[in-house]
Kinemage of the C-alpha trace (Angstrom):
@kinemage 1
@onewidth
@group {chain A} dominant
@subgroup {mainchain}
@vectorlist {calphas} color= white
{ca met a 1} P -34.934 -10.077 -30.145
{ca asn a 2} L -35.575 -13.422 -31.776
{ca ala a 3} L -33.421 -15.549 -29.530
{ca thr a 4} L -33.766 -19.051 -28.210
{ca thr a 5} L -33.931 -19.082 -24.420
{ca thr a 6} L -32.075 -21.842 -22.628
{ca gln a 7} L -33.840 -23.213 -19.557
{ca tyr a 8} L -31.179 -24.141 -17.028
{ca thr a 9} L -31.236 -25.125 -13.374
{ca met a 10} L -28.057 -24.565 -11.406
{ca thr a 11} L -26.652 -27.243 -9.130
{ca pro a 12} L -24.090 -26.573 -6.364
{ca leu a 13} L -20.385 -27.041 -7.047
{ca lys a 14} L -18.375 -28.481 -4.184
{ca ile a 15} L -15.342 -26.330 -3.422
{ca ala a 16} L -12.793 -26.502 -0.628
{ca gln a 17} L -13.691 -24.588 2.518
{ca his a 18} L -10.841 -22.091 2.200
{ca asp a 19} L -10.852 -21.846 -1.606
{ca trp a 20} L -11.655 -18.450 -3.141
{ca ser a 21} L -15.351 -17.661 -3.396
{ca ser a 22} L -15.790 -14.160 -4.828
{ca leu a 23} L -15.207 -12.350 -8.111
{ca tyr a 24} L -13.779 -8.932 -8.871
{ca leu a 25} L -15.284 -6.973 -11.766
{ca lys a 26} L -12.528 -4.419 -12.294
{ca met a 27} L -14.367 -2.275 -14.849
{ca trp a 28} L -18.160 -2.068 -14.720
{ca ala a 29} L -18.802 -0.565 -18.133
{ca glu a 30} L -21.705 1.836 -18.593
{ca gly a 31} L -24.534 1.205 -21.032
{ca val a 32} L -24.088 -2.557 -21.438
{ca ile a 33} L -27.355 -4.251 -22.415
{ca val a 34} L -27.816 -7.997 -22.008
{ca asp a 35} L -30.942 -9.742 -23.289
{ca gly a 36} L -32.704 -6.385 -23.468
{ca arg a 37} L -31.802 -5.268 -19.941
{ca glu a 38} L -29.210 -2.642 -19.073
{ca ile a 39} L -26.727 -3.775 -16.421
{ca lys a 40} L -26.933 -0.615 -14.354
{ca thr a 41} L -27.661 -1.479 -10.709
{ca asn a 42} L -26.561 -4.129 -8.210
{ca glu a 43} L -29.816 -5.950 -8.895
{ca asp a 44} L -29.051 -5.933 -12.630
{ca leu a 45} L -25.561 -7.300 -12.027
{ca gln a 46} L -26.912 -10.038 -9.762
{ca trp a 47} L -29.494 -10.937 -12.417
{ca leu a 48} L -26.706 -11.155 -15.014
{ca val a 49} L -24.566 -13.440 -12.869
{ca glu a 50} L -27.404 -15.682 -11.701
{ca asp a 51} L -30.052 -15.757 -14.430
{ca val a 52} L -28.047 -15.099 -17.594
{ca leu a 53} L -24.526 -16.409 -17.018
{ca tyr a 54} L -25.528 -19.090 -14.489
{ca ile a 55} L -22.276 -18.657 -12.560
{ca gly a 56} L -23.893 -19.199 -9.171
{ca arg a 57} L -25.996 -17.654 -6.416
{ca val a 58} L -24.884 -14.252 -5.141
{ca ala a 59} L -24.684 -13.486 -1.421
{ca arg a 60} L -23.921 -9.785 -1.815
{ca ile a 61} L -22.262 -7.229 -4.083
{ca asp a 62} L -19.914 -4.468 -2.907
{ca val a 63} L -19.403 -1.578 -5.318
{ca lys a 64} L -16.643 1.014 -5.382
{ca lys a 65} L -16.148 4.126 -7.510
{ca ser a 66} L -12.726 5.178 -8.790
{ca arg a 67} L -11.410 8.108 -10.777
{ca thr a 68} L -9.083 7.815 -13.756
{ca lys a 69} L -6.165 10.182 -14.407
{ca ser a 70} L -8.362 12.051 -16.871
{ca gly a 71} L -10.953 12.615 -14.134
{ca ser a 72} L -13.691 10.269 -15.340
{ca ile a 73} L -15.377 8.006 -12.800
{ca phe a 74} L -15.865 4.272 -13.231
{ca arg a 75} L -17.275 1.515 -11.047
{ca ser a 76} L -15.897 -1.818 -9.918
{ca ala a 77} L -17.692 -4.609 -8.083
{ca phe a 78} L -16.853 -7.382 -5.621
{ca ile a 79} L -19.308 -10.241 -6.115
{ca his a 80} L -19.569 -12.676 -3.203
{ca phe a 81} L -21.150 -16.101 -3.733
{ca his a 82} L -22.812 -18.567 -1.431
{ca met a 83} L -23.103 -21.135 -4.244
{ca trp a 84} L -21.240 -21.813 -7.502
{ca asp a 85} L -22.813 -23.715 -10.367
{ca thr a 86} L -21.301 -27.110 -11.109
{ca asn a 87} L -21.030 -26.353 -14.848
{ca tyr a 88} L -20.882 -22.636 -15.690
{ca gly a 89} L -19.466 -21.663 -12.302
{ca lys a 90} L -16.805 -24.346 -12.555
{ca phe a 91} L -15.868 -23.137 -16.043
{ca val a 92} L -15.472 -19.556 -14.777
{ca arg a 93} L -13.277 -20.685 -11.879
{ca glu a 94} L -11.108 -22.860 -14.101
{ca ser a 95} L -10.688 -20.036 -16.607
{ca ile a 96} L -9.576 -17.653 -13.856
{ca asn a 97} L -7.256 -20.220 -12.288
{ca his a 98} L -5.553 -20.895 -15.648
{ca lys a 99} L -5.704 -17.523 -17.448
{ca gly a 100} L -6.121 -15.070 -14.599
{ca asn a 101} L -9.527 -13.814 -15.722
{ca phe a 102} L -12.819 -14.731 -17.345
{ca lys a 103} L -14.069 -12.617 -20.243
{ca ile a 104} L -17.708 -12.848 -21.348
{ca asp a 105} L -19.558 -11.024 -24.141
{ca ile a 106} L -22.470 -13.351 -24.861
{ca ser a 107} L -25.539 -14.485 -22.923
{ca asn a 108} L -25.531 -18.112 -21.802
{ca lys a 109} L -29.320 -17.880 -21.628
{ca thr a 110} L -30.051 -16.728 -25.187
{ca glu a 111} L -26.626 -16.996 -26.870
{ca glu a 112} L -27.095 -13.376 -27.944
{ca pro a 113} L -24.066 -11.035 -27.819
{ca phe a 114} L -23.999 -8.144 -25.379
{ca gln a 115} L -25.020 -4.784 -26.787
{ca asn a 116} L -23.839 -1.274 -26.047
{ca lys a 117} L -26.231 1.592 -25.439
{ca thr a 118} L -23.973 4.333 -26.793
{ca his a 119} L -20.980 2.799 -28.588
{ca lys a 120} L -20.421 0.503 -31.545
{ca gly a 121} L -18.937 -2.941 -31.139
{ca thr a 122} L -19.648 -5.738 -28.699
{ca pro a 123} L -19.082 -4.843 -25.039
{ca tyr a 124} L -17.877 -7.372 -22.503
{ca phe a 125} L -17.210 -7.951 -18.827
{ca val a 126} L -13.943 -9.304 -17.431
{ca phe a 127} L -14.040 -11.045 -14.067
{ca tyr a 128} L -11.007 -11.708 -11.848
{ca lys a 129} L -10.460 -13.585 -8.632
{ca asn a 130} L -11.076 -11.345 -5.654
{ca met a 131} L -7.684 -11.460 -3.971
{ca asn a 132} L -8.889 -9.881 -0.710
{ca pro a 133} L -12.306 -11.323 0.105
{ca val a 134} L -13.911 -10.191 3.343
{ca ser a 135} L -16.661 -11.387 5.600
{ca glu a 136} L -19.804 -9.309 5.868
{ca thr a 137} L -19.209 -7.849 9.318
{ca pro a 138} L -15.583 -7.418 10.554
{ca gly a 139} L -14.451 -4.026 9.256
{ca glu a 140} L -10.817 -4.580 10.278
{ca glu a 141} L -10.531 -7.366 7.688
{ca met a 142} L -11.611 -5.199 4.736
{ca asn a 143} L -9.195 -3.853 2.172
{ca lys a 144} L -9.176 -0.147 1.293
{ca glu a 145} L -11.498 -0.426 -1.704
{ca gln a 146} L -14.073 -2.473 0.153
{ca leu a 147} L -13.971 -0.145 3.155
{ca met a 148} L -14.662 2.774 0.822
{ca ala a 149} L -17.500 0.853 -0.826
{ca arg a 150} L -18.976 -0.083 2.545
{ca cys a 151} L -18.740 3.521 3.769
{ca ala a 152} L -20.481 4.735 0.618
{ca asn a 153} L -23.260 2.191 1.143
{ca leu a 154} L -23.630 3.220 4.794
{ca glu a 155} L -23.755 6.907 3.830
{ca lys a 156} L -26.449 6.160 1.259
{ca ser a 157} L -28.389 4.137 3.829
{ca leu a 158} L -28.077 6.985 6.347
{ca gln a 159} L -29.360 9.492 3.787
{ca asp a 160} L -32.321 7.251 3.006
{ca lys a 161} L -33.123 6.830 6.706
{ca thr a 162} L -32.807 10.582 7.291
{ca ile a 163} L -35.280 11.288 4.488
{ca glu a 164} L -37.612 8.625 5.881
{ca val a 165} L -37.485 10.148 9.387
{ca glu a 166} L -38.044 13.674 8.056
{ca arg a 167} L -41.031 12.453 6.052
{ca phe a 168} L -42.424 10.704 9.153
{ca ile a 169} L -42.037 13.863 11.267
{ca lys a 170} L -43.711 15.961 8.575
{ca asp a 171} L -46.612 13.523 8.278
{ca glu a 172} L -47.058 13.342 12.063
{ca arg a 173} L -46.974 17.142 12.327
{ca thr a 174} L -49.662 17.343 9.644
{ca arg a 175} L -51.820 14.755 11.445
{ca leu a 176} L -51.388 16.593 14.759
{ca gln a 177} L -52.362 19.901 13.209
{ca glu a 178} L -55.442 18.286 11.655
{ca thr a 179} L -56.413 16.884 15.071
{ca ile a 180} L -55.989 20.290 16.722
{ca asp a 181} L -58.072 21.967 14.024
{ca thr a 182} L -60.795 19.342 14.460
{ca leu a 183} L -60.853 19.871 18.218
{ca arg a 184} L -61.026 23.634 17.794
{ca asn a 185} L -63.948 23.317 15.398
{ca thr a 186} L -65.687 20.975 17.822
{ca met a 187} L -65.190 23.404 20.721
{ca lys a 188} L -66.658 26.263 18.681
{ca cys a 189} L -69.913 24.356 18.509
{ca tyr a 190} L -70.280 24.696 22.292
{ca glu a 191} L -69.219 28.336 22.574
{ca pro a 192} L -72.796 29.837 22.360
{ca tyr a 193} L -73.865 27.755 25.337
{ca ala a 194} L -70.927 28.520 27.559
{ca ser a 195} L -71.266 31.142 30.276
{ca val a 196} L -68.885 34.101 30.301
{ca asp a 197} L -67.541 36.221 33.117
{ca ser a 198} L -67.357 39.994 33.221
{ca tyr a 199} L -64.213 39.928 31.127
{ca gly a 200} L -65.847 37.924 28.316
{ca val a 201} L -63.957 34.728 29.122
{ca tyr a 202} L -65.837 31.432 28.746
{ca gln a 203} L -66.205 29.567 32.026
């Protein structure tokens, strides 16, 4: 890719305390490549928002999976910010406030269009205002989609912790067995010198 990279430093945009502060990516398309990197994980999406589009600094991303009528599964994302950029972030907010969404298909960093891993044409992302933003902790304030996303994240975290605990138990069992074997081998060294009773038991 022979592209010119724009060096840009974000500066905070002042917004009202109760003004909206998170985006909703309704359709997280698969196989979208931006500046040579596929936007596949939460970390990729955060990199896109922060380091390529310069919209602002991300606090967290909640992801949900949905199923279409045809049965295919697609992802959506709620992107929560703790800082919006005074230029690019402001432009995104103004676009959403006036048109209802913000559509992007080109990198602000390199001015290169997005690419698609499997399909022809230029892919794009469309961001909307998150109409039901939630805080990070109170579950009773979450909408249905975000509750489902949070539950999925907790289930994944529980699975990871379960695997970690099982691995720890396995490793500790192996270490314990090695210690027992070492002690047994050590004790065998003293067996010829130990006295035995009439039953052949070492005393």
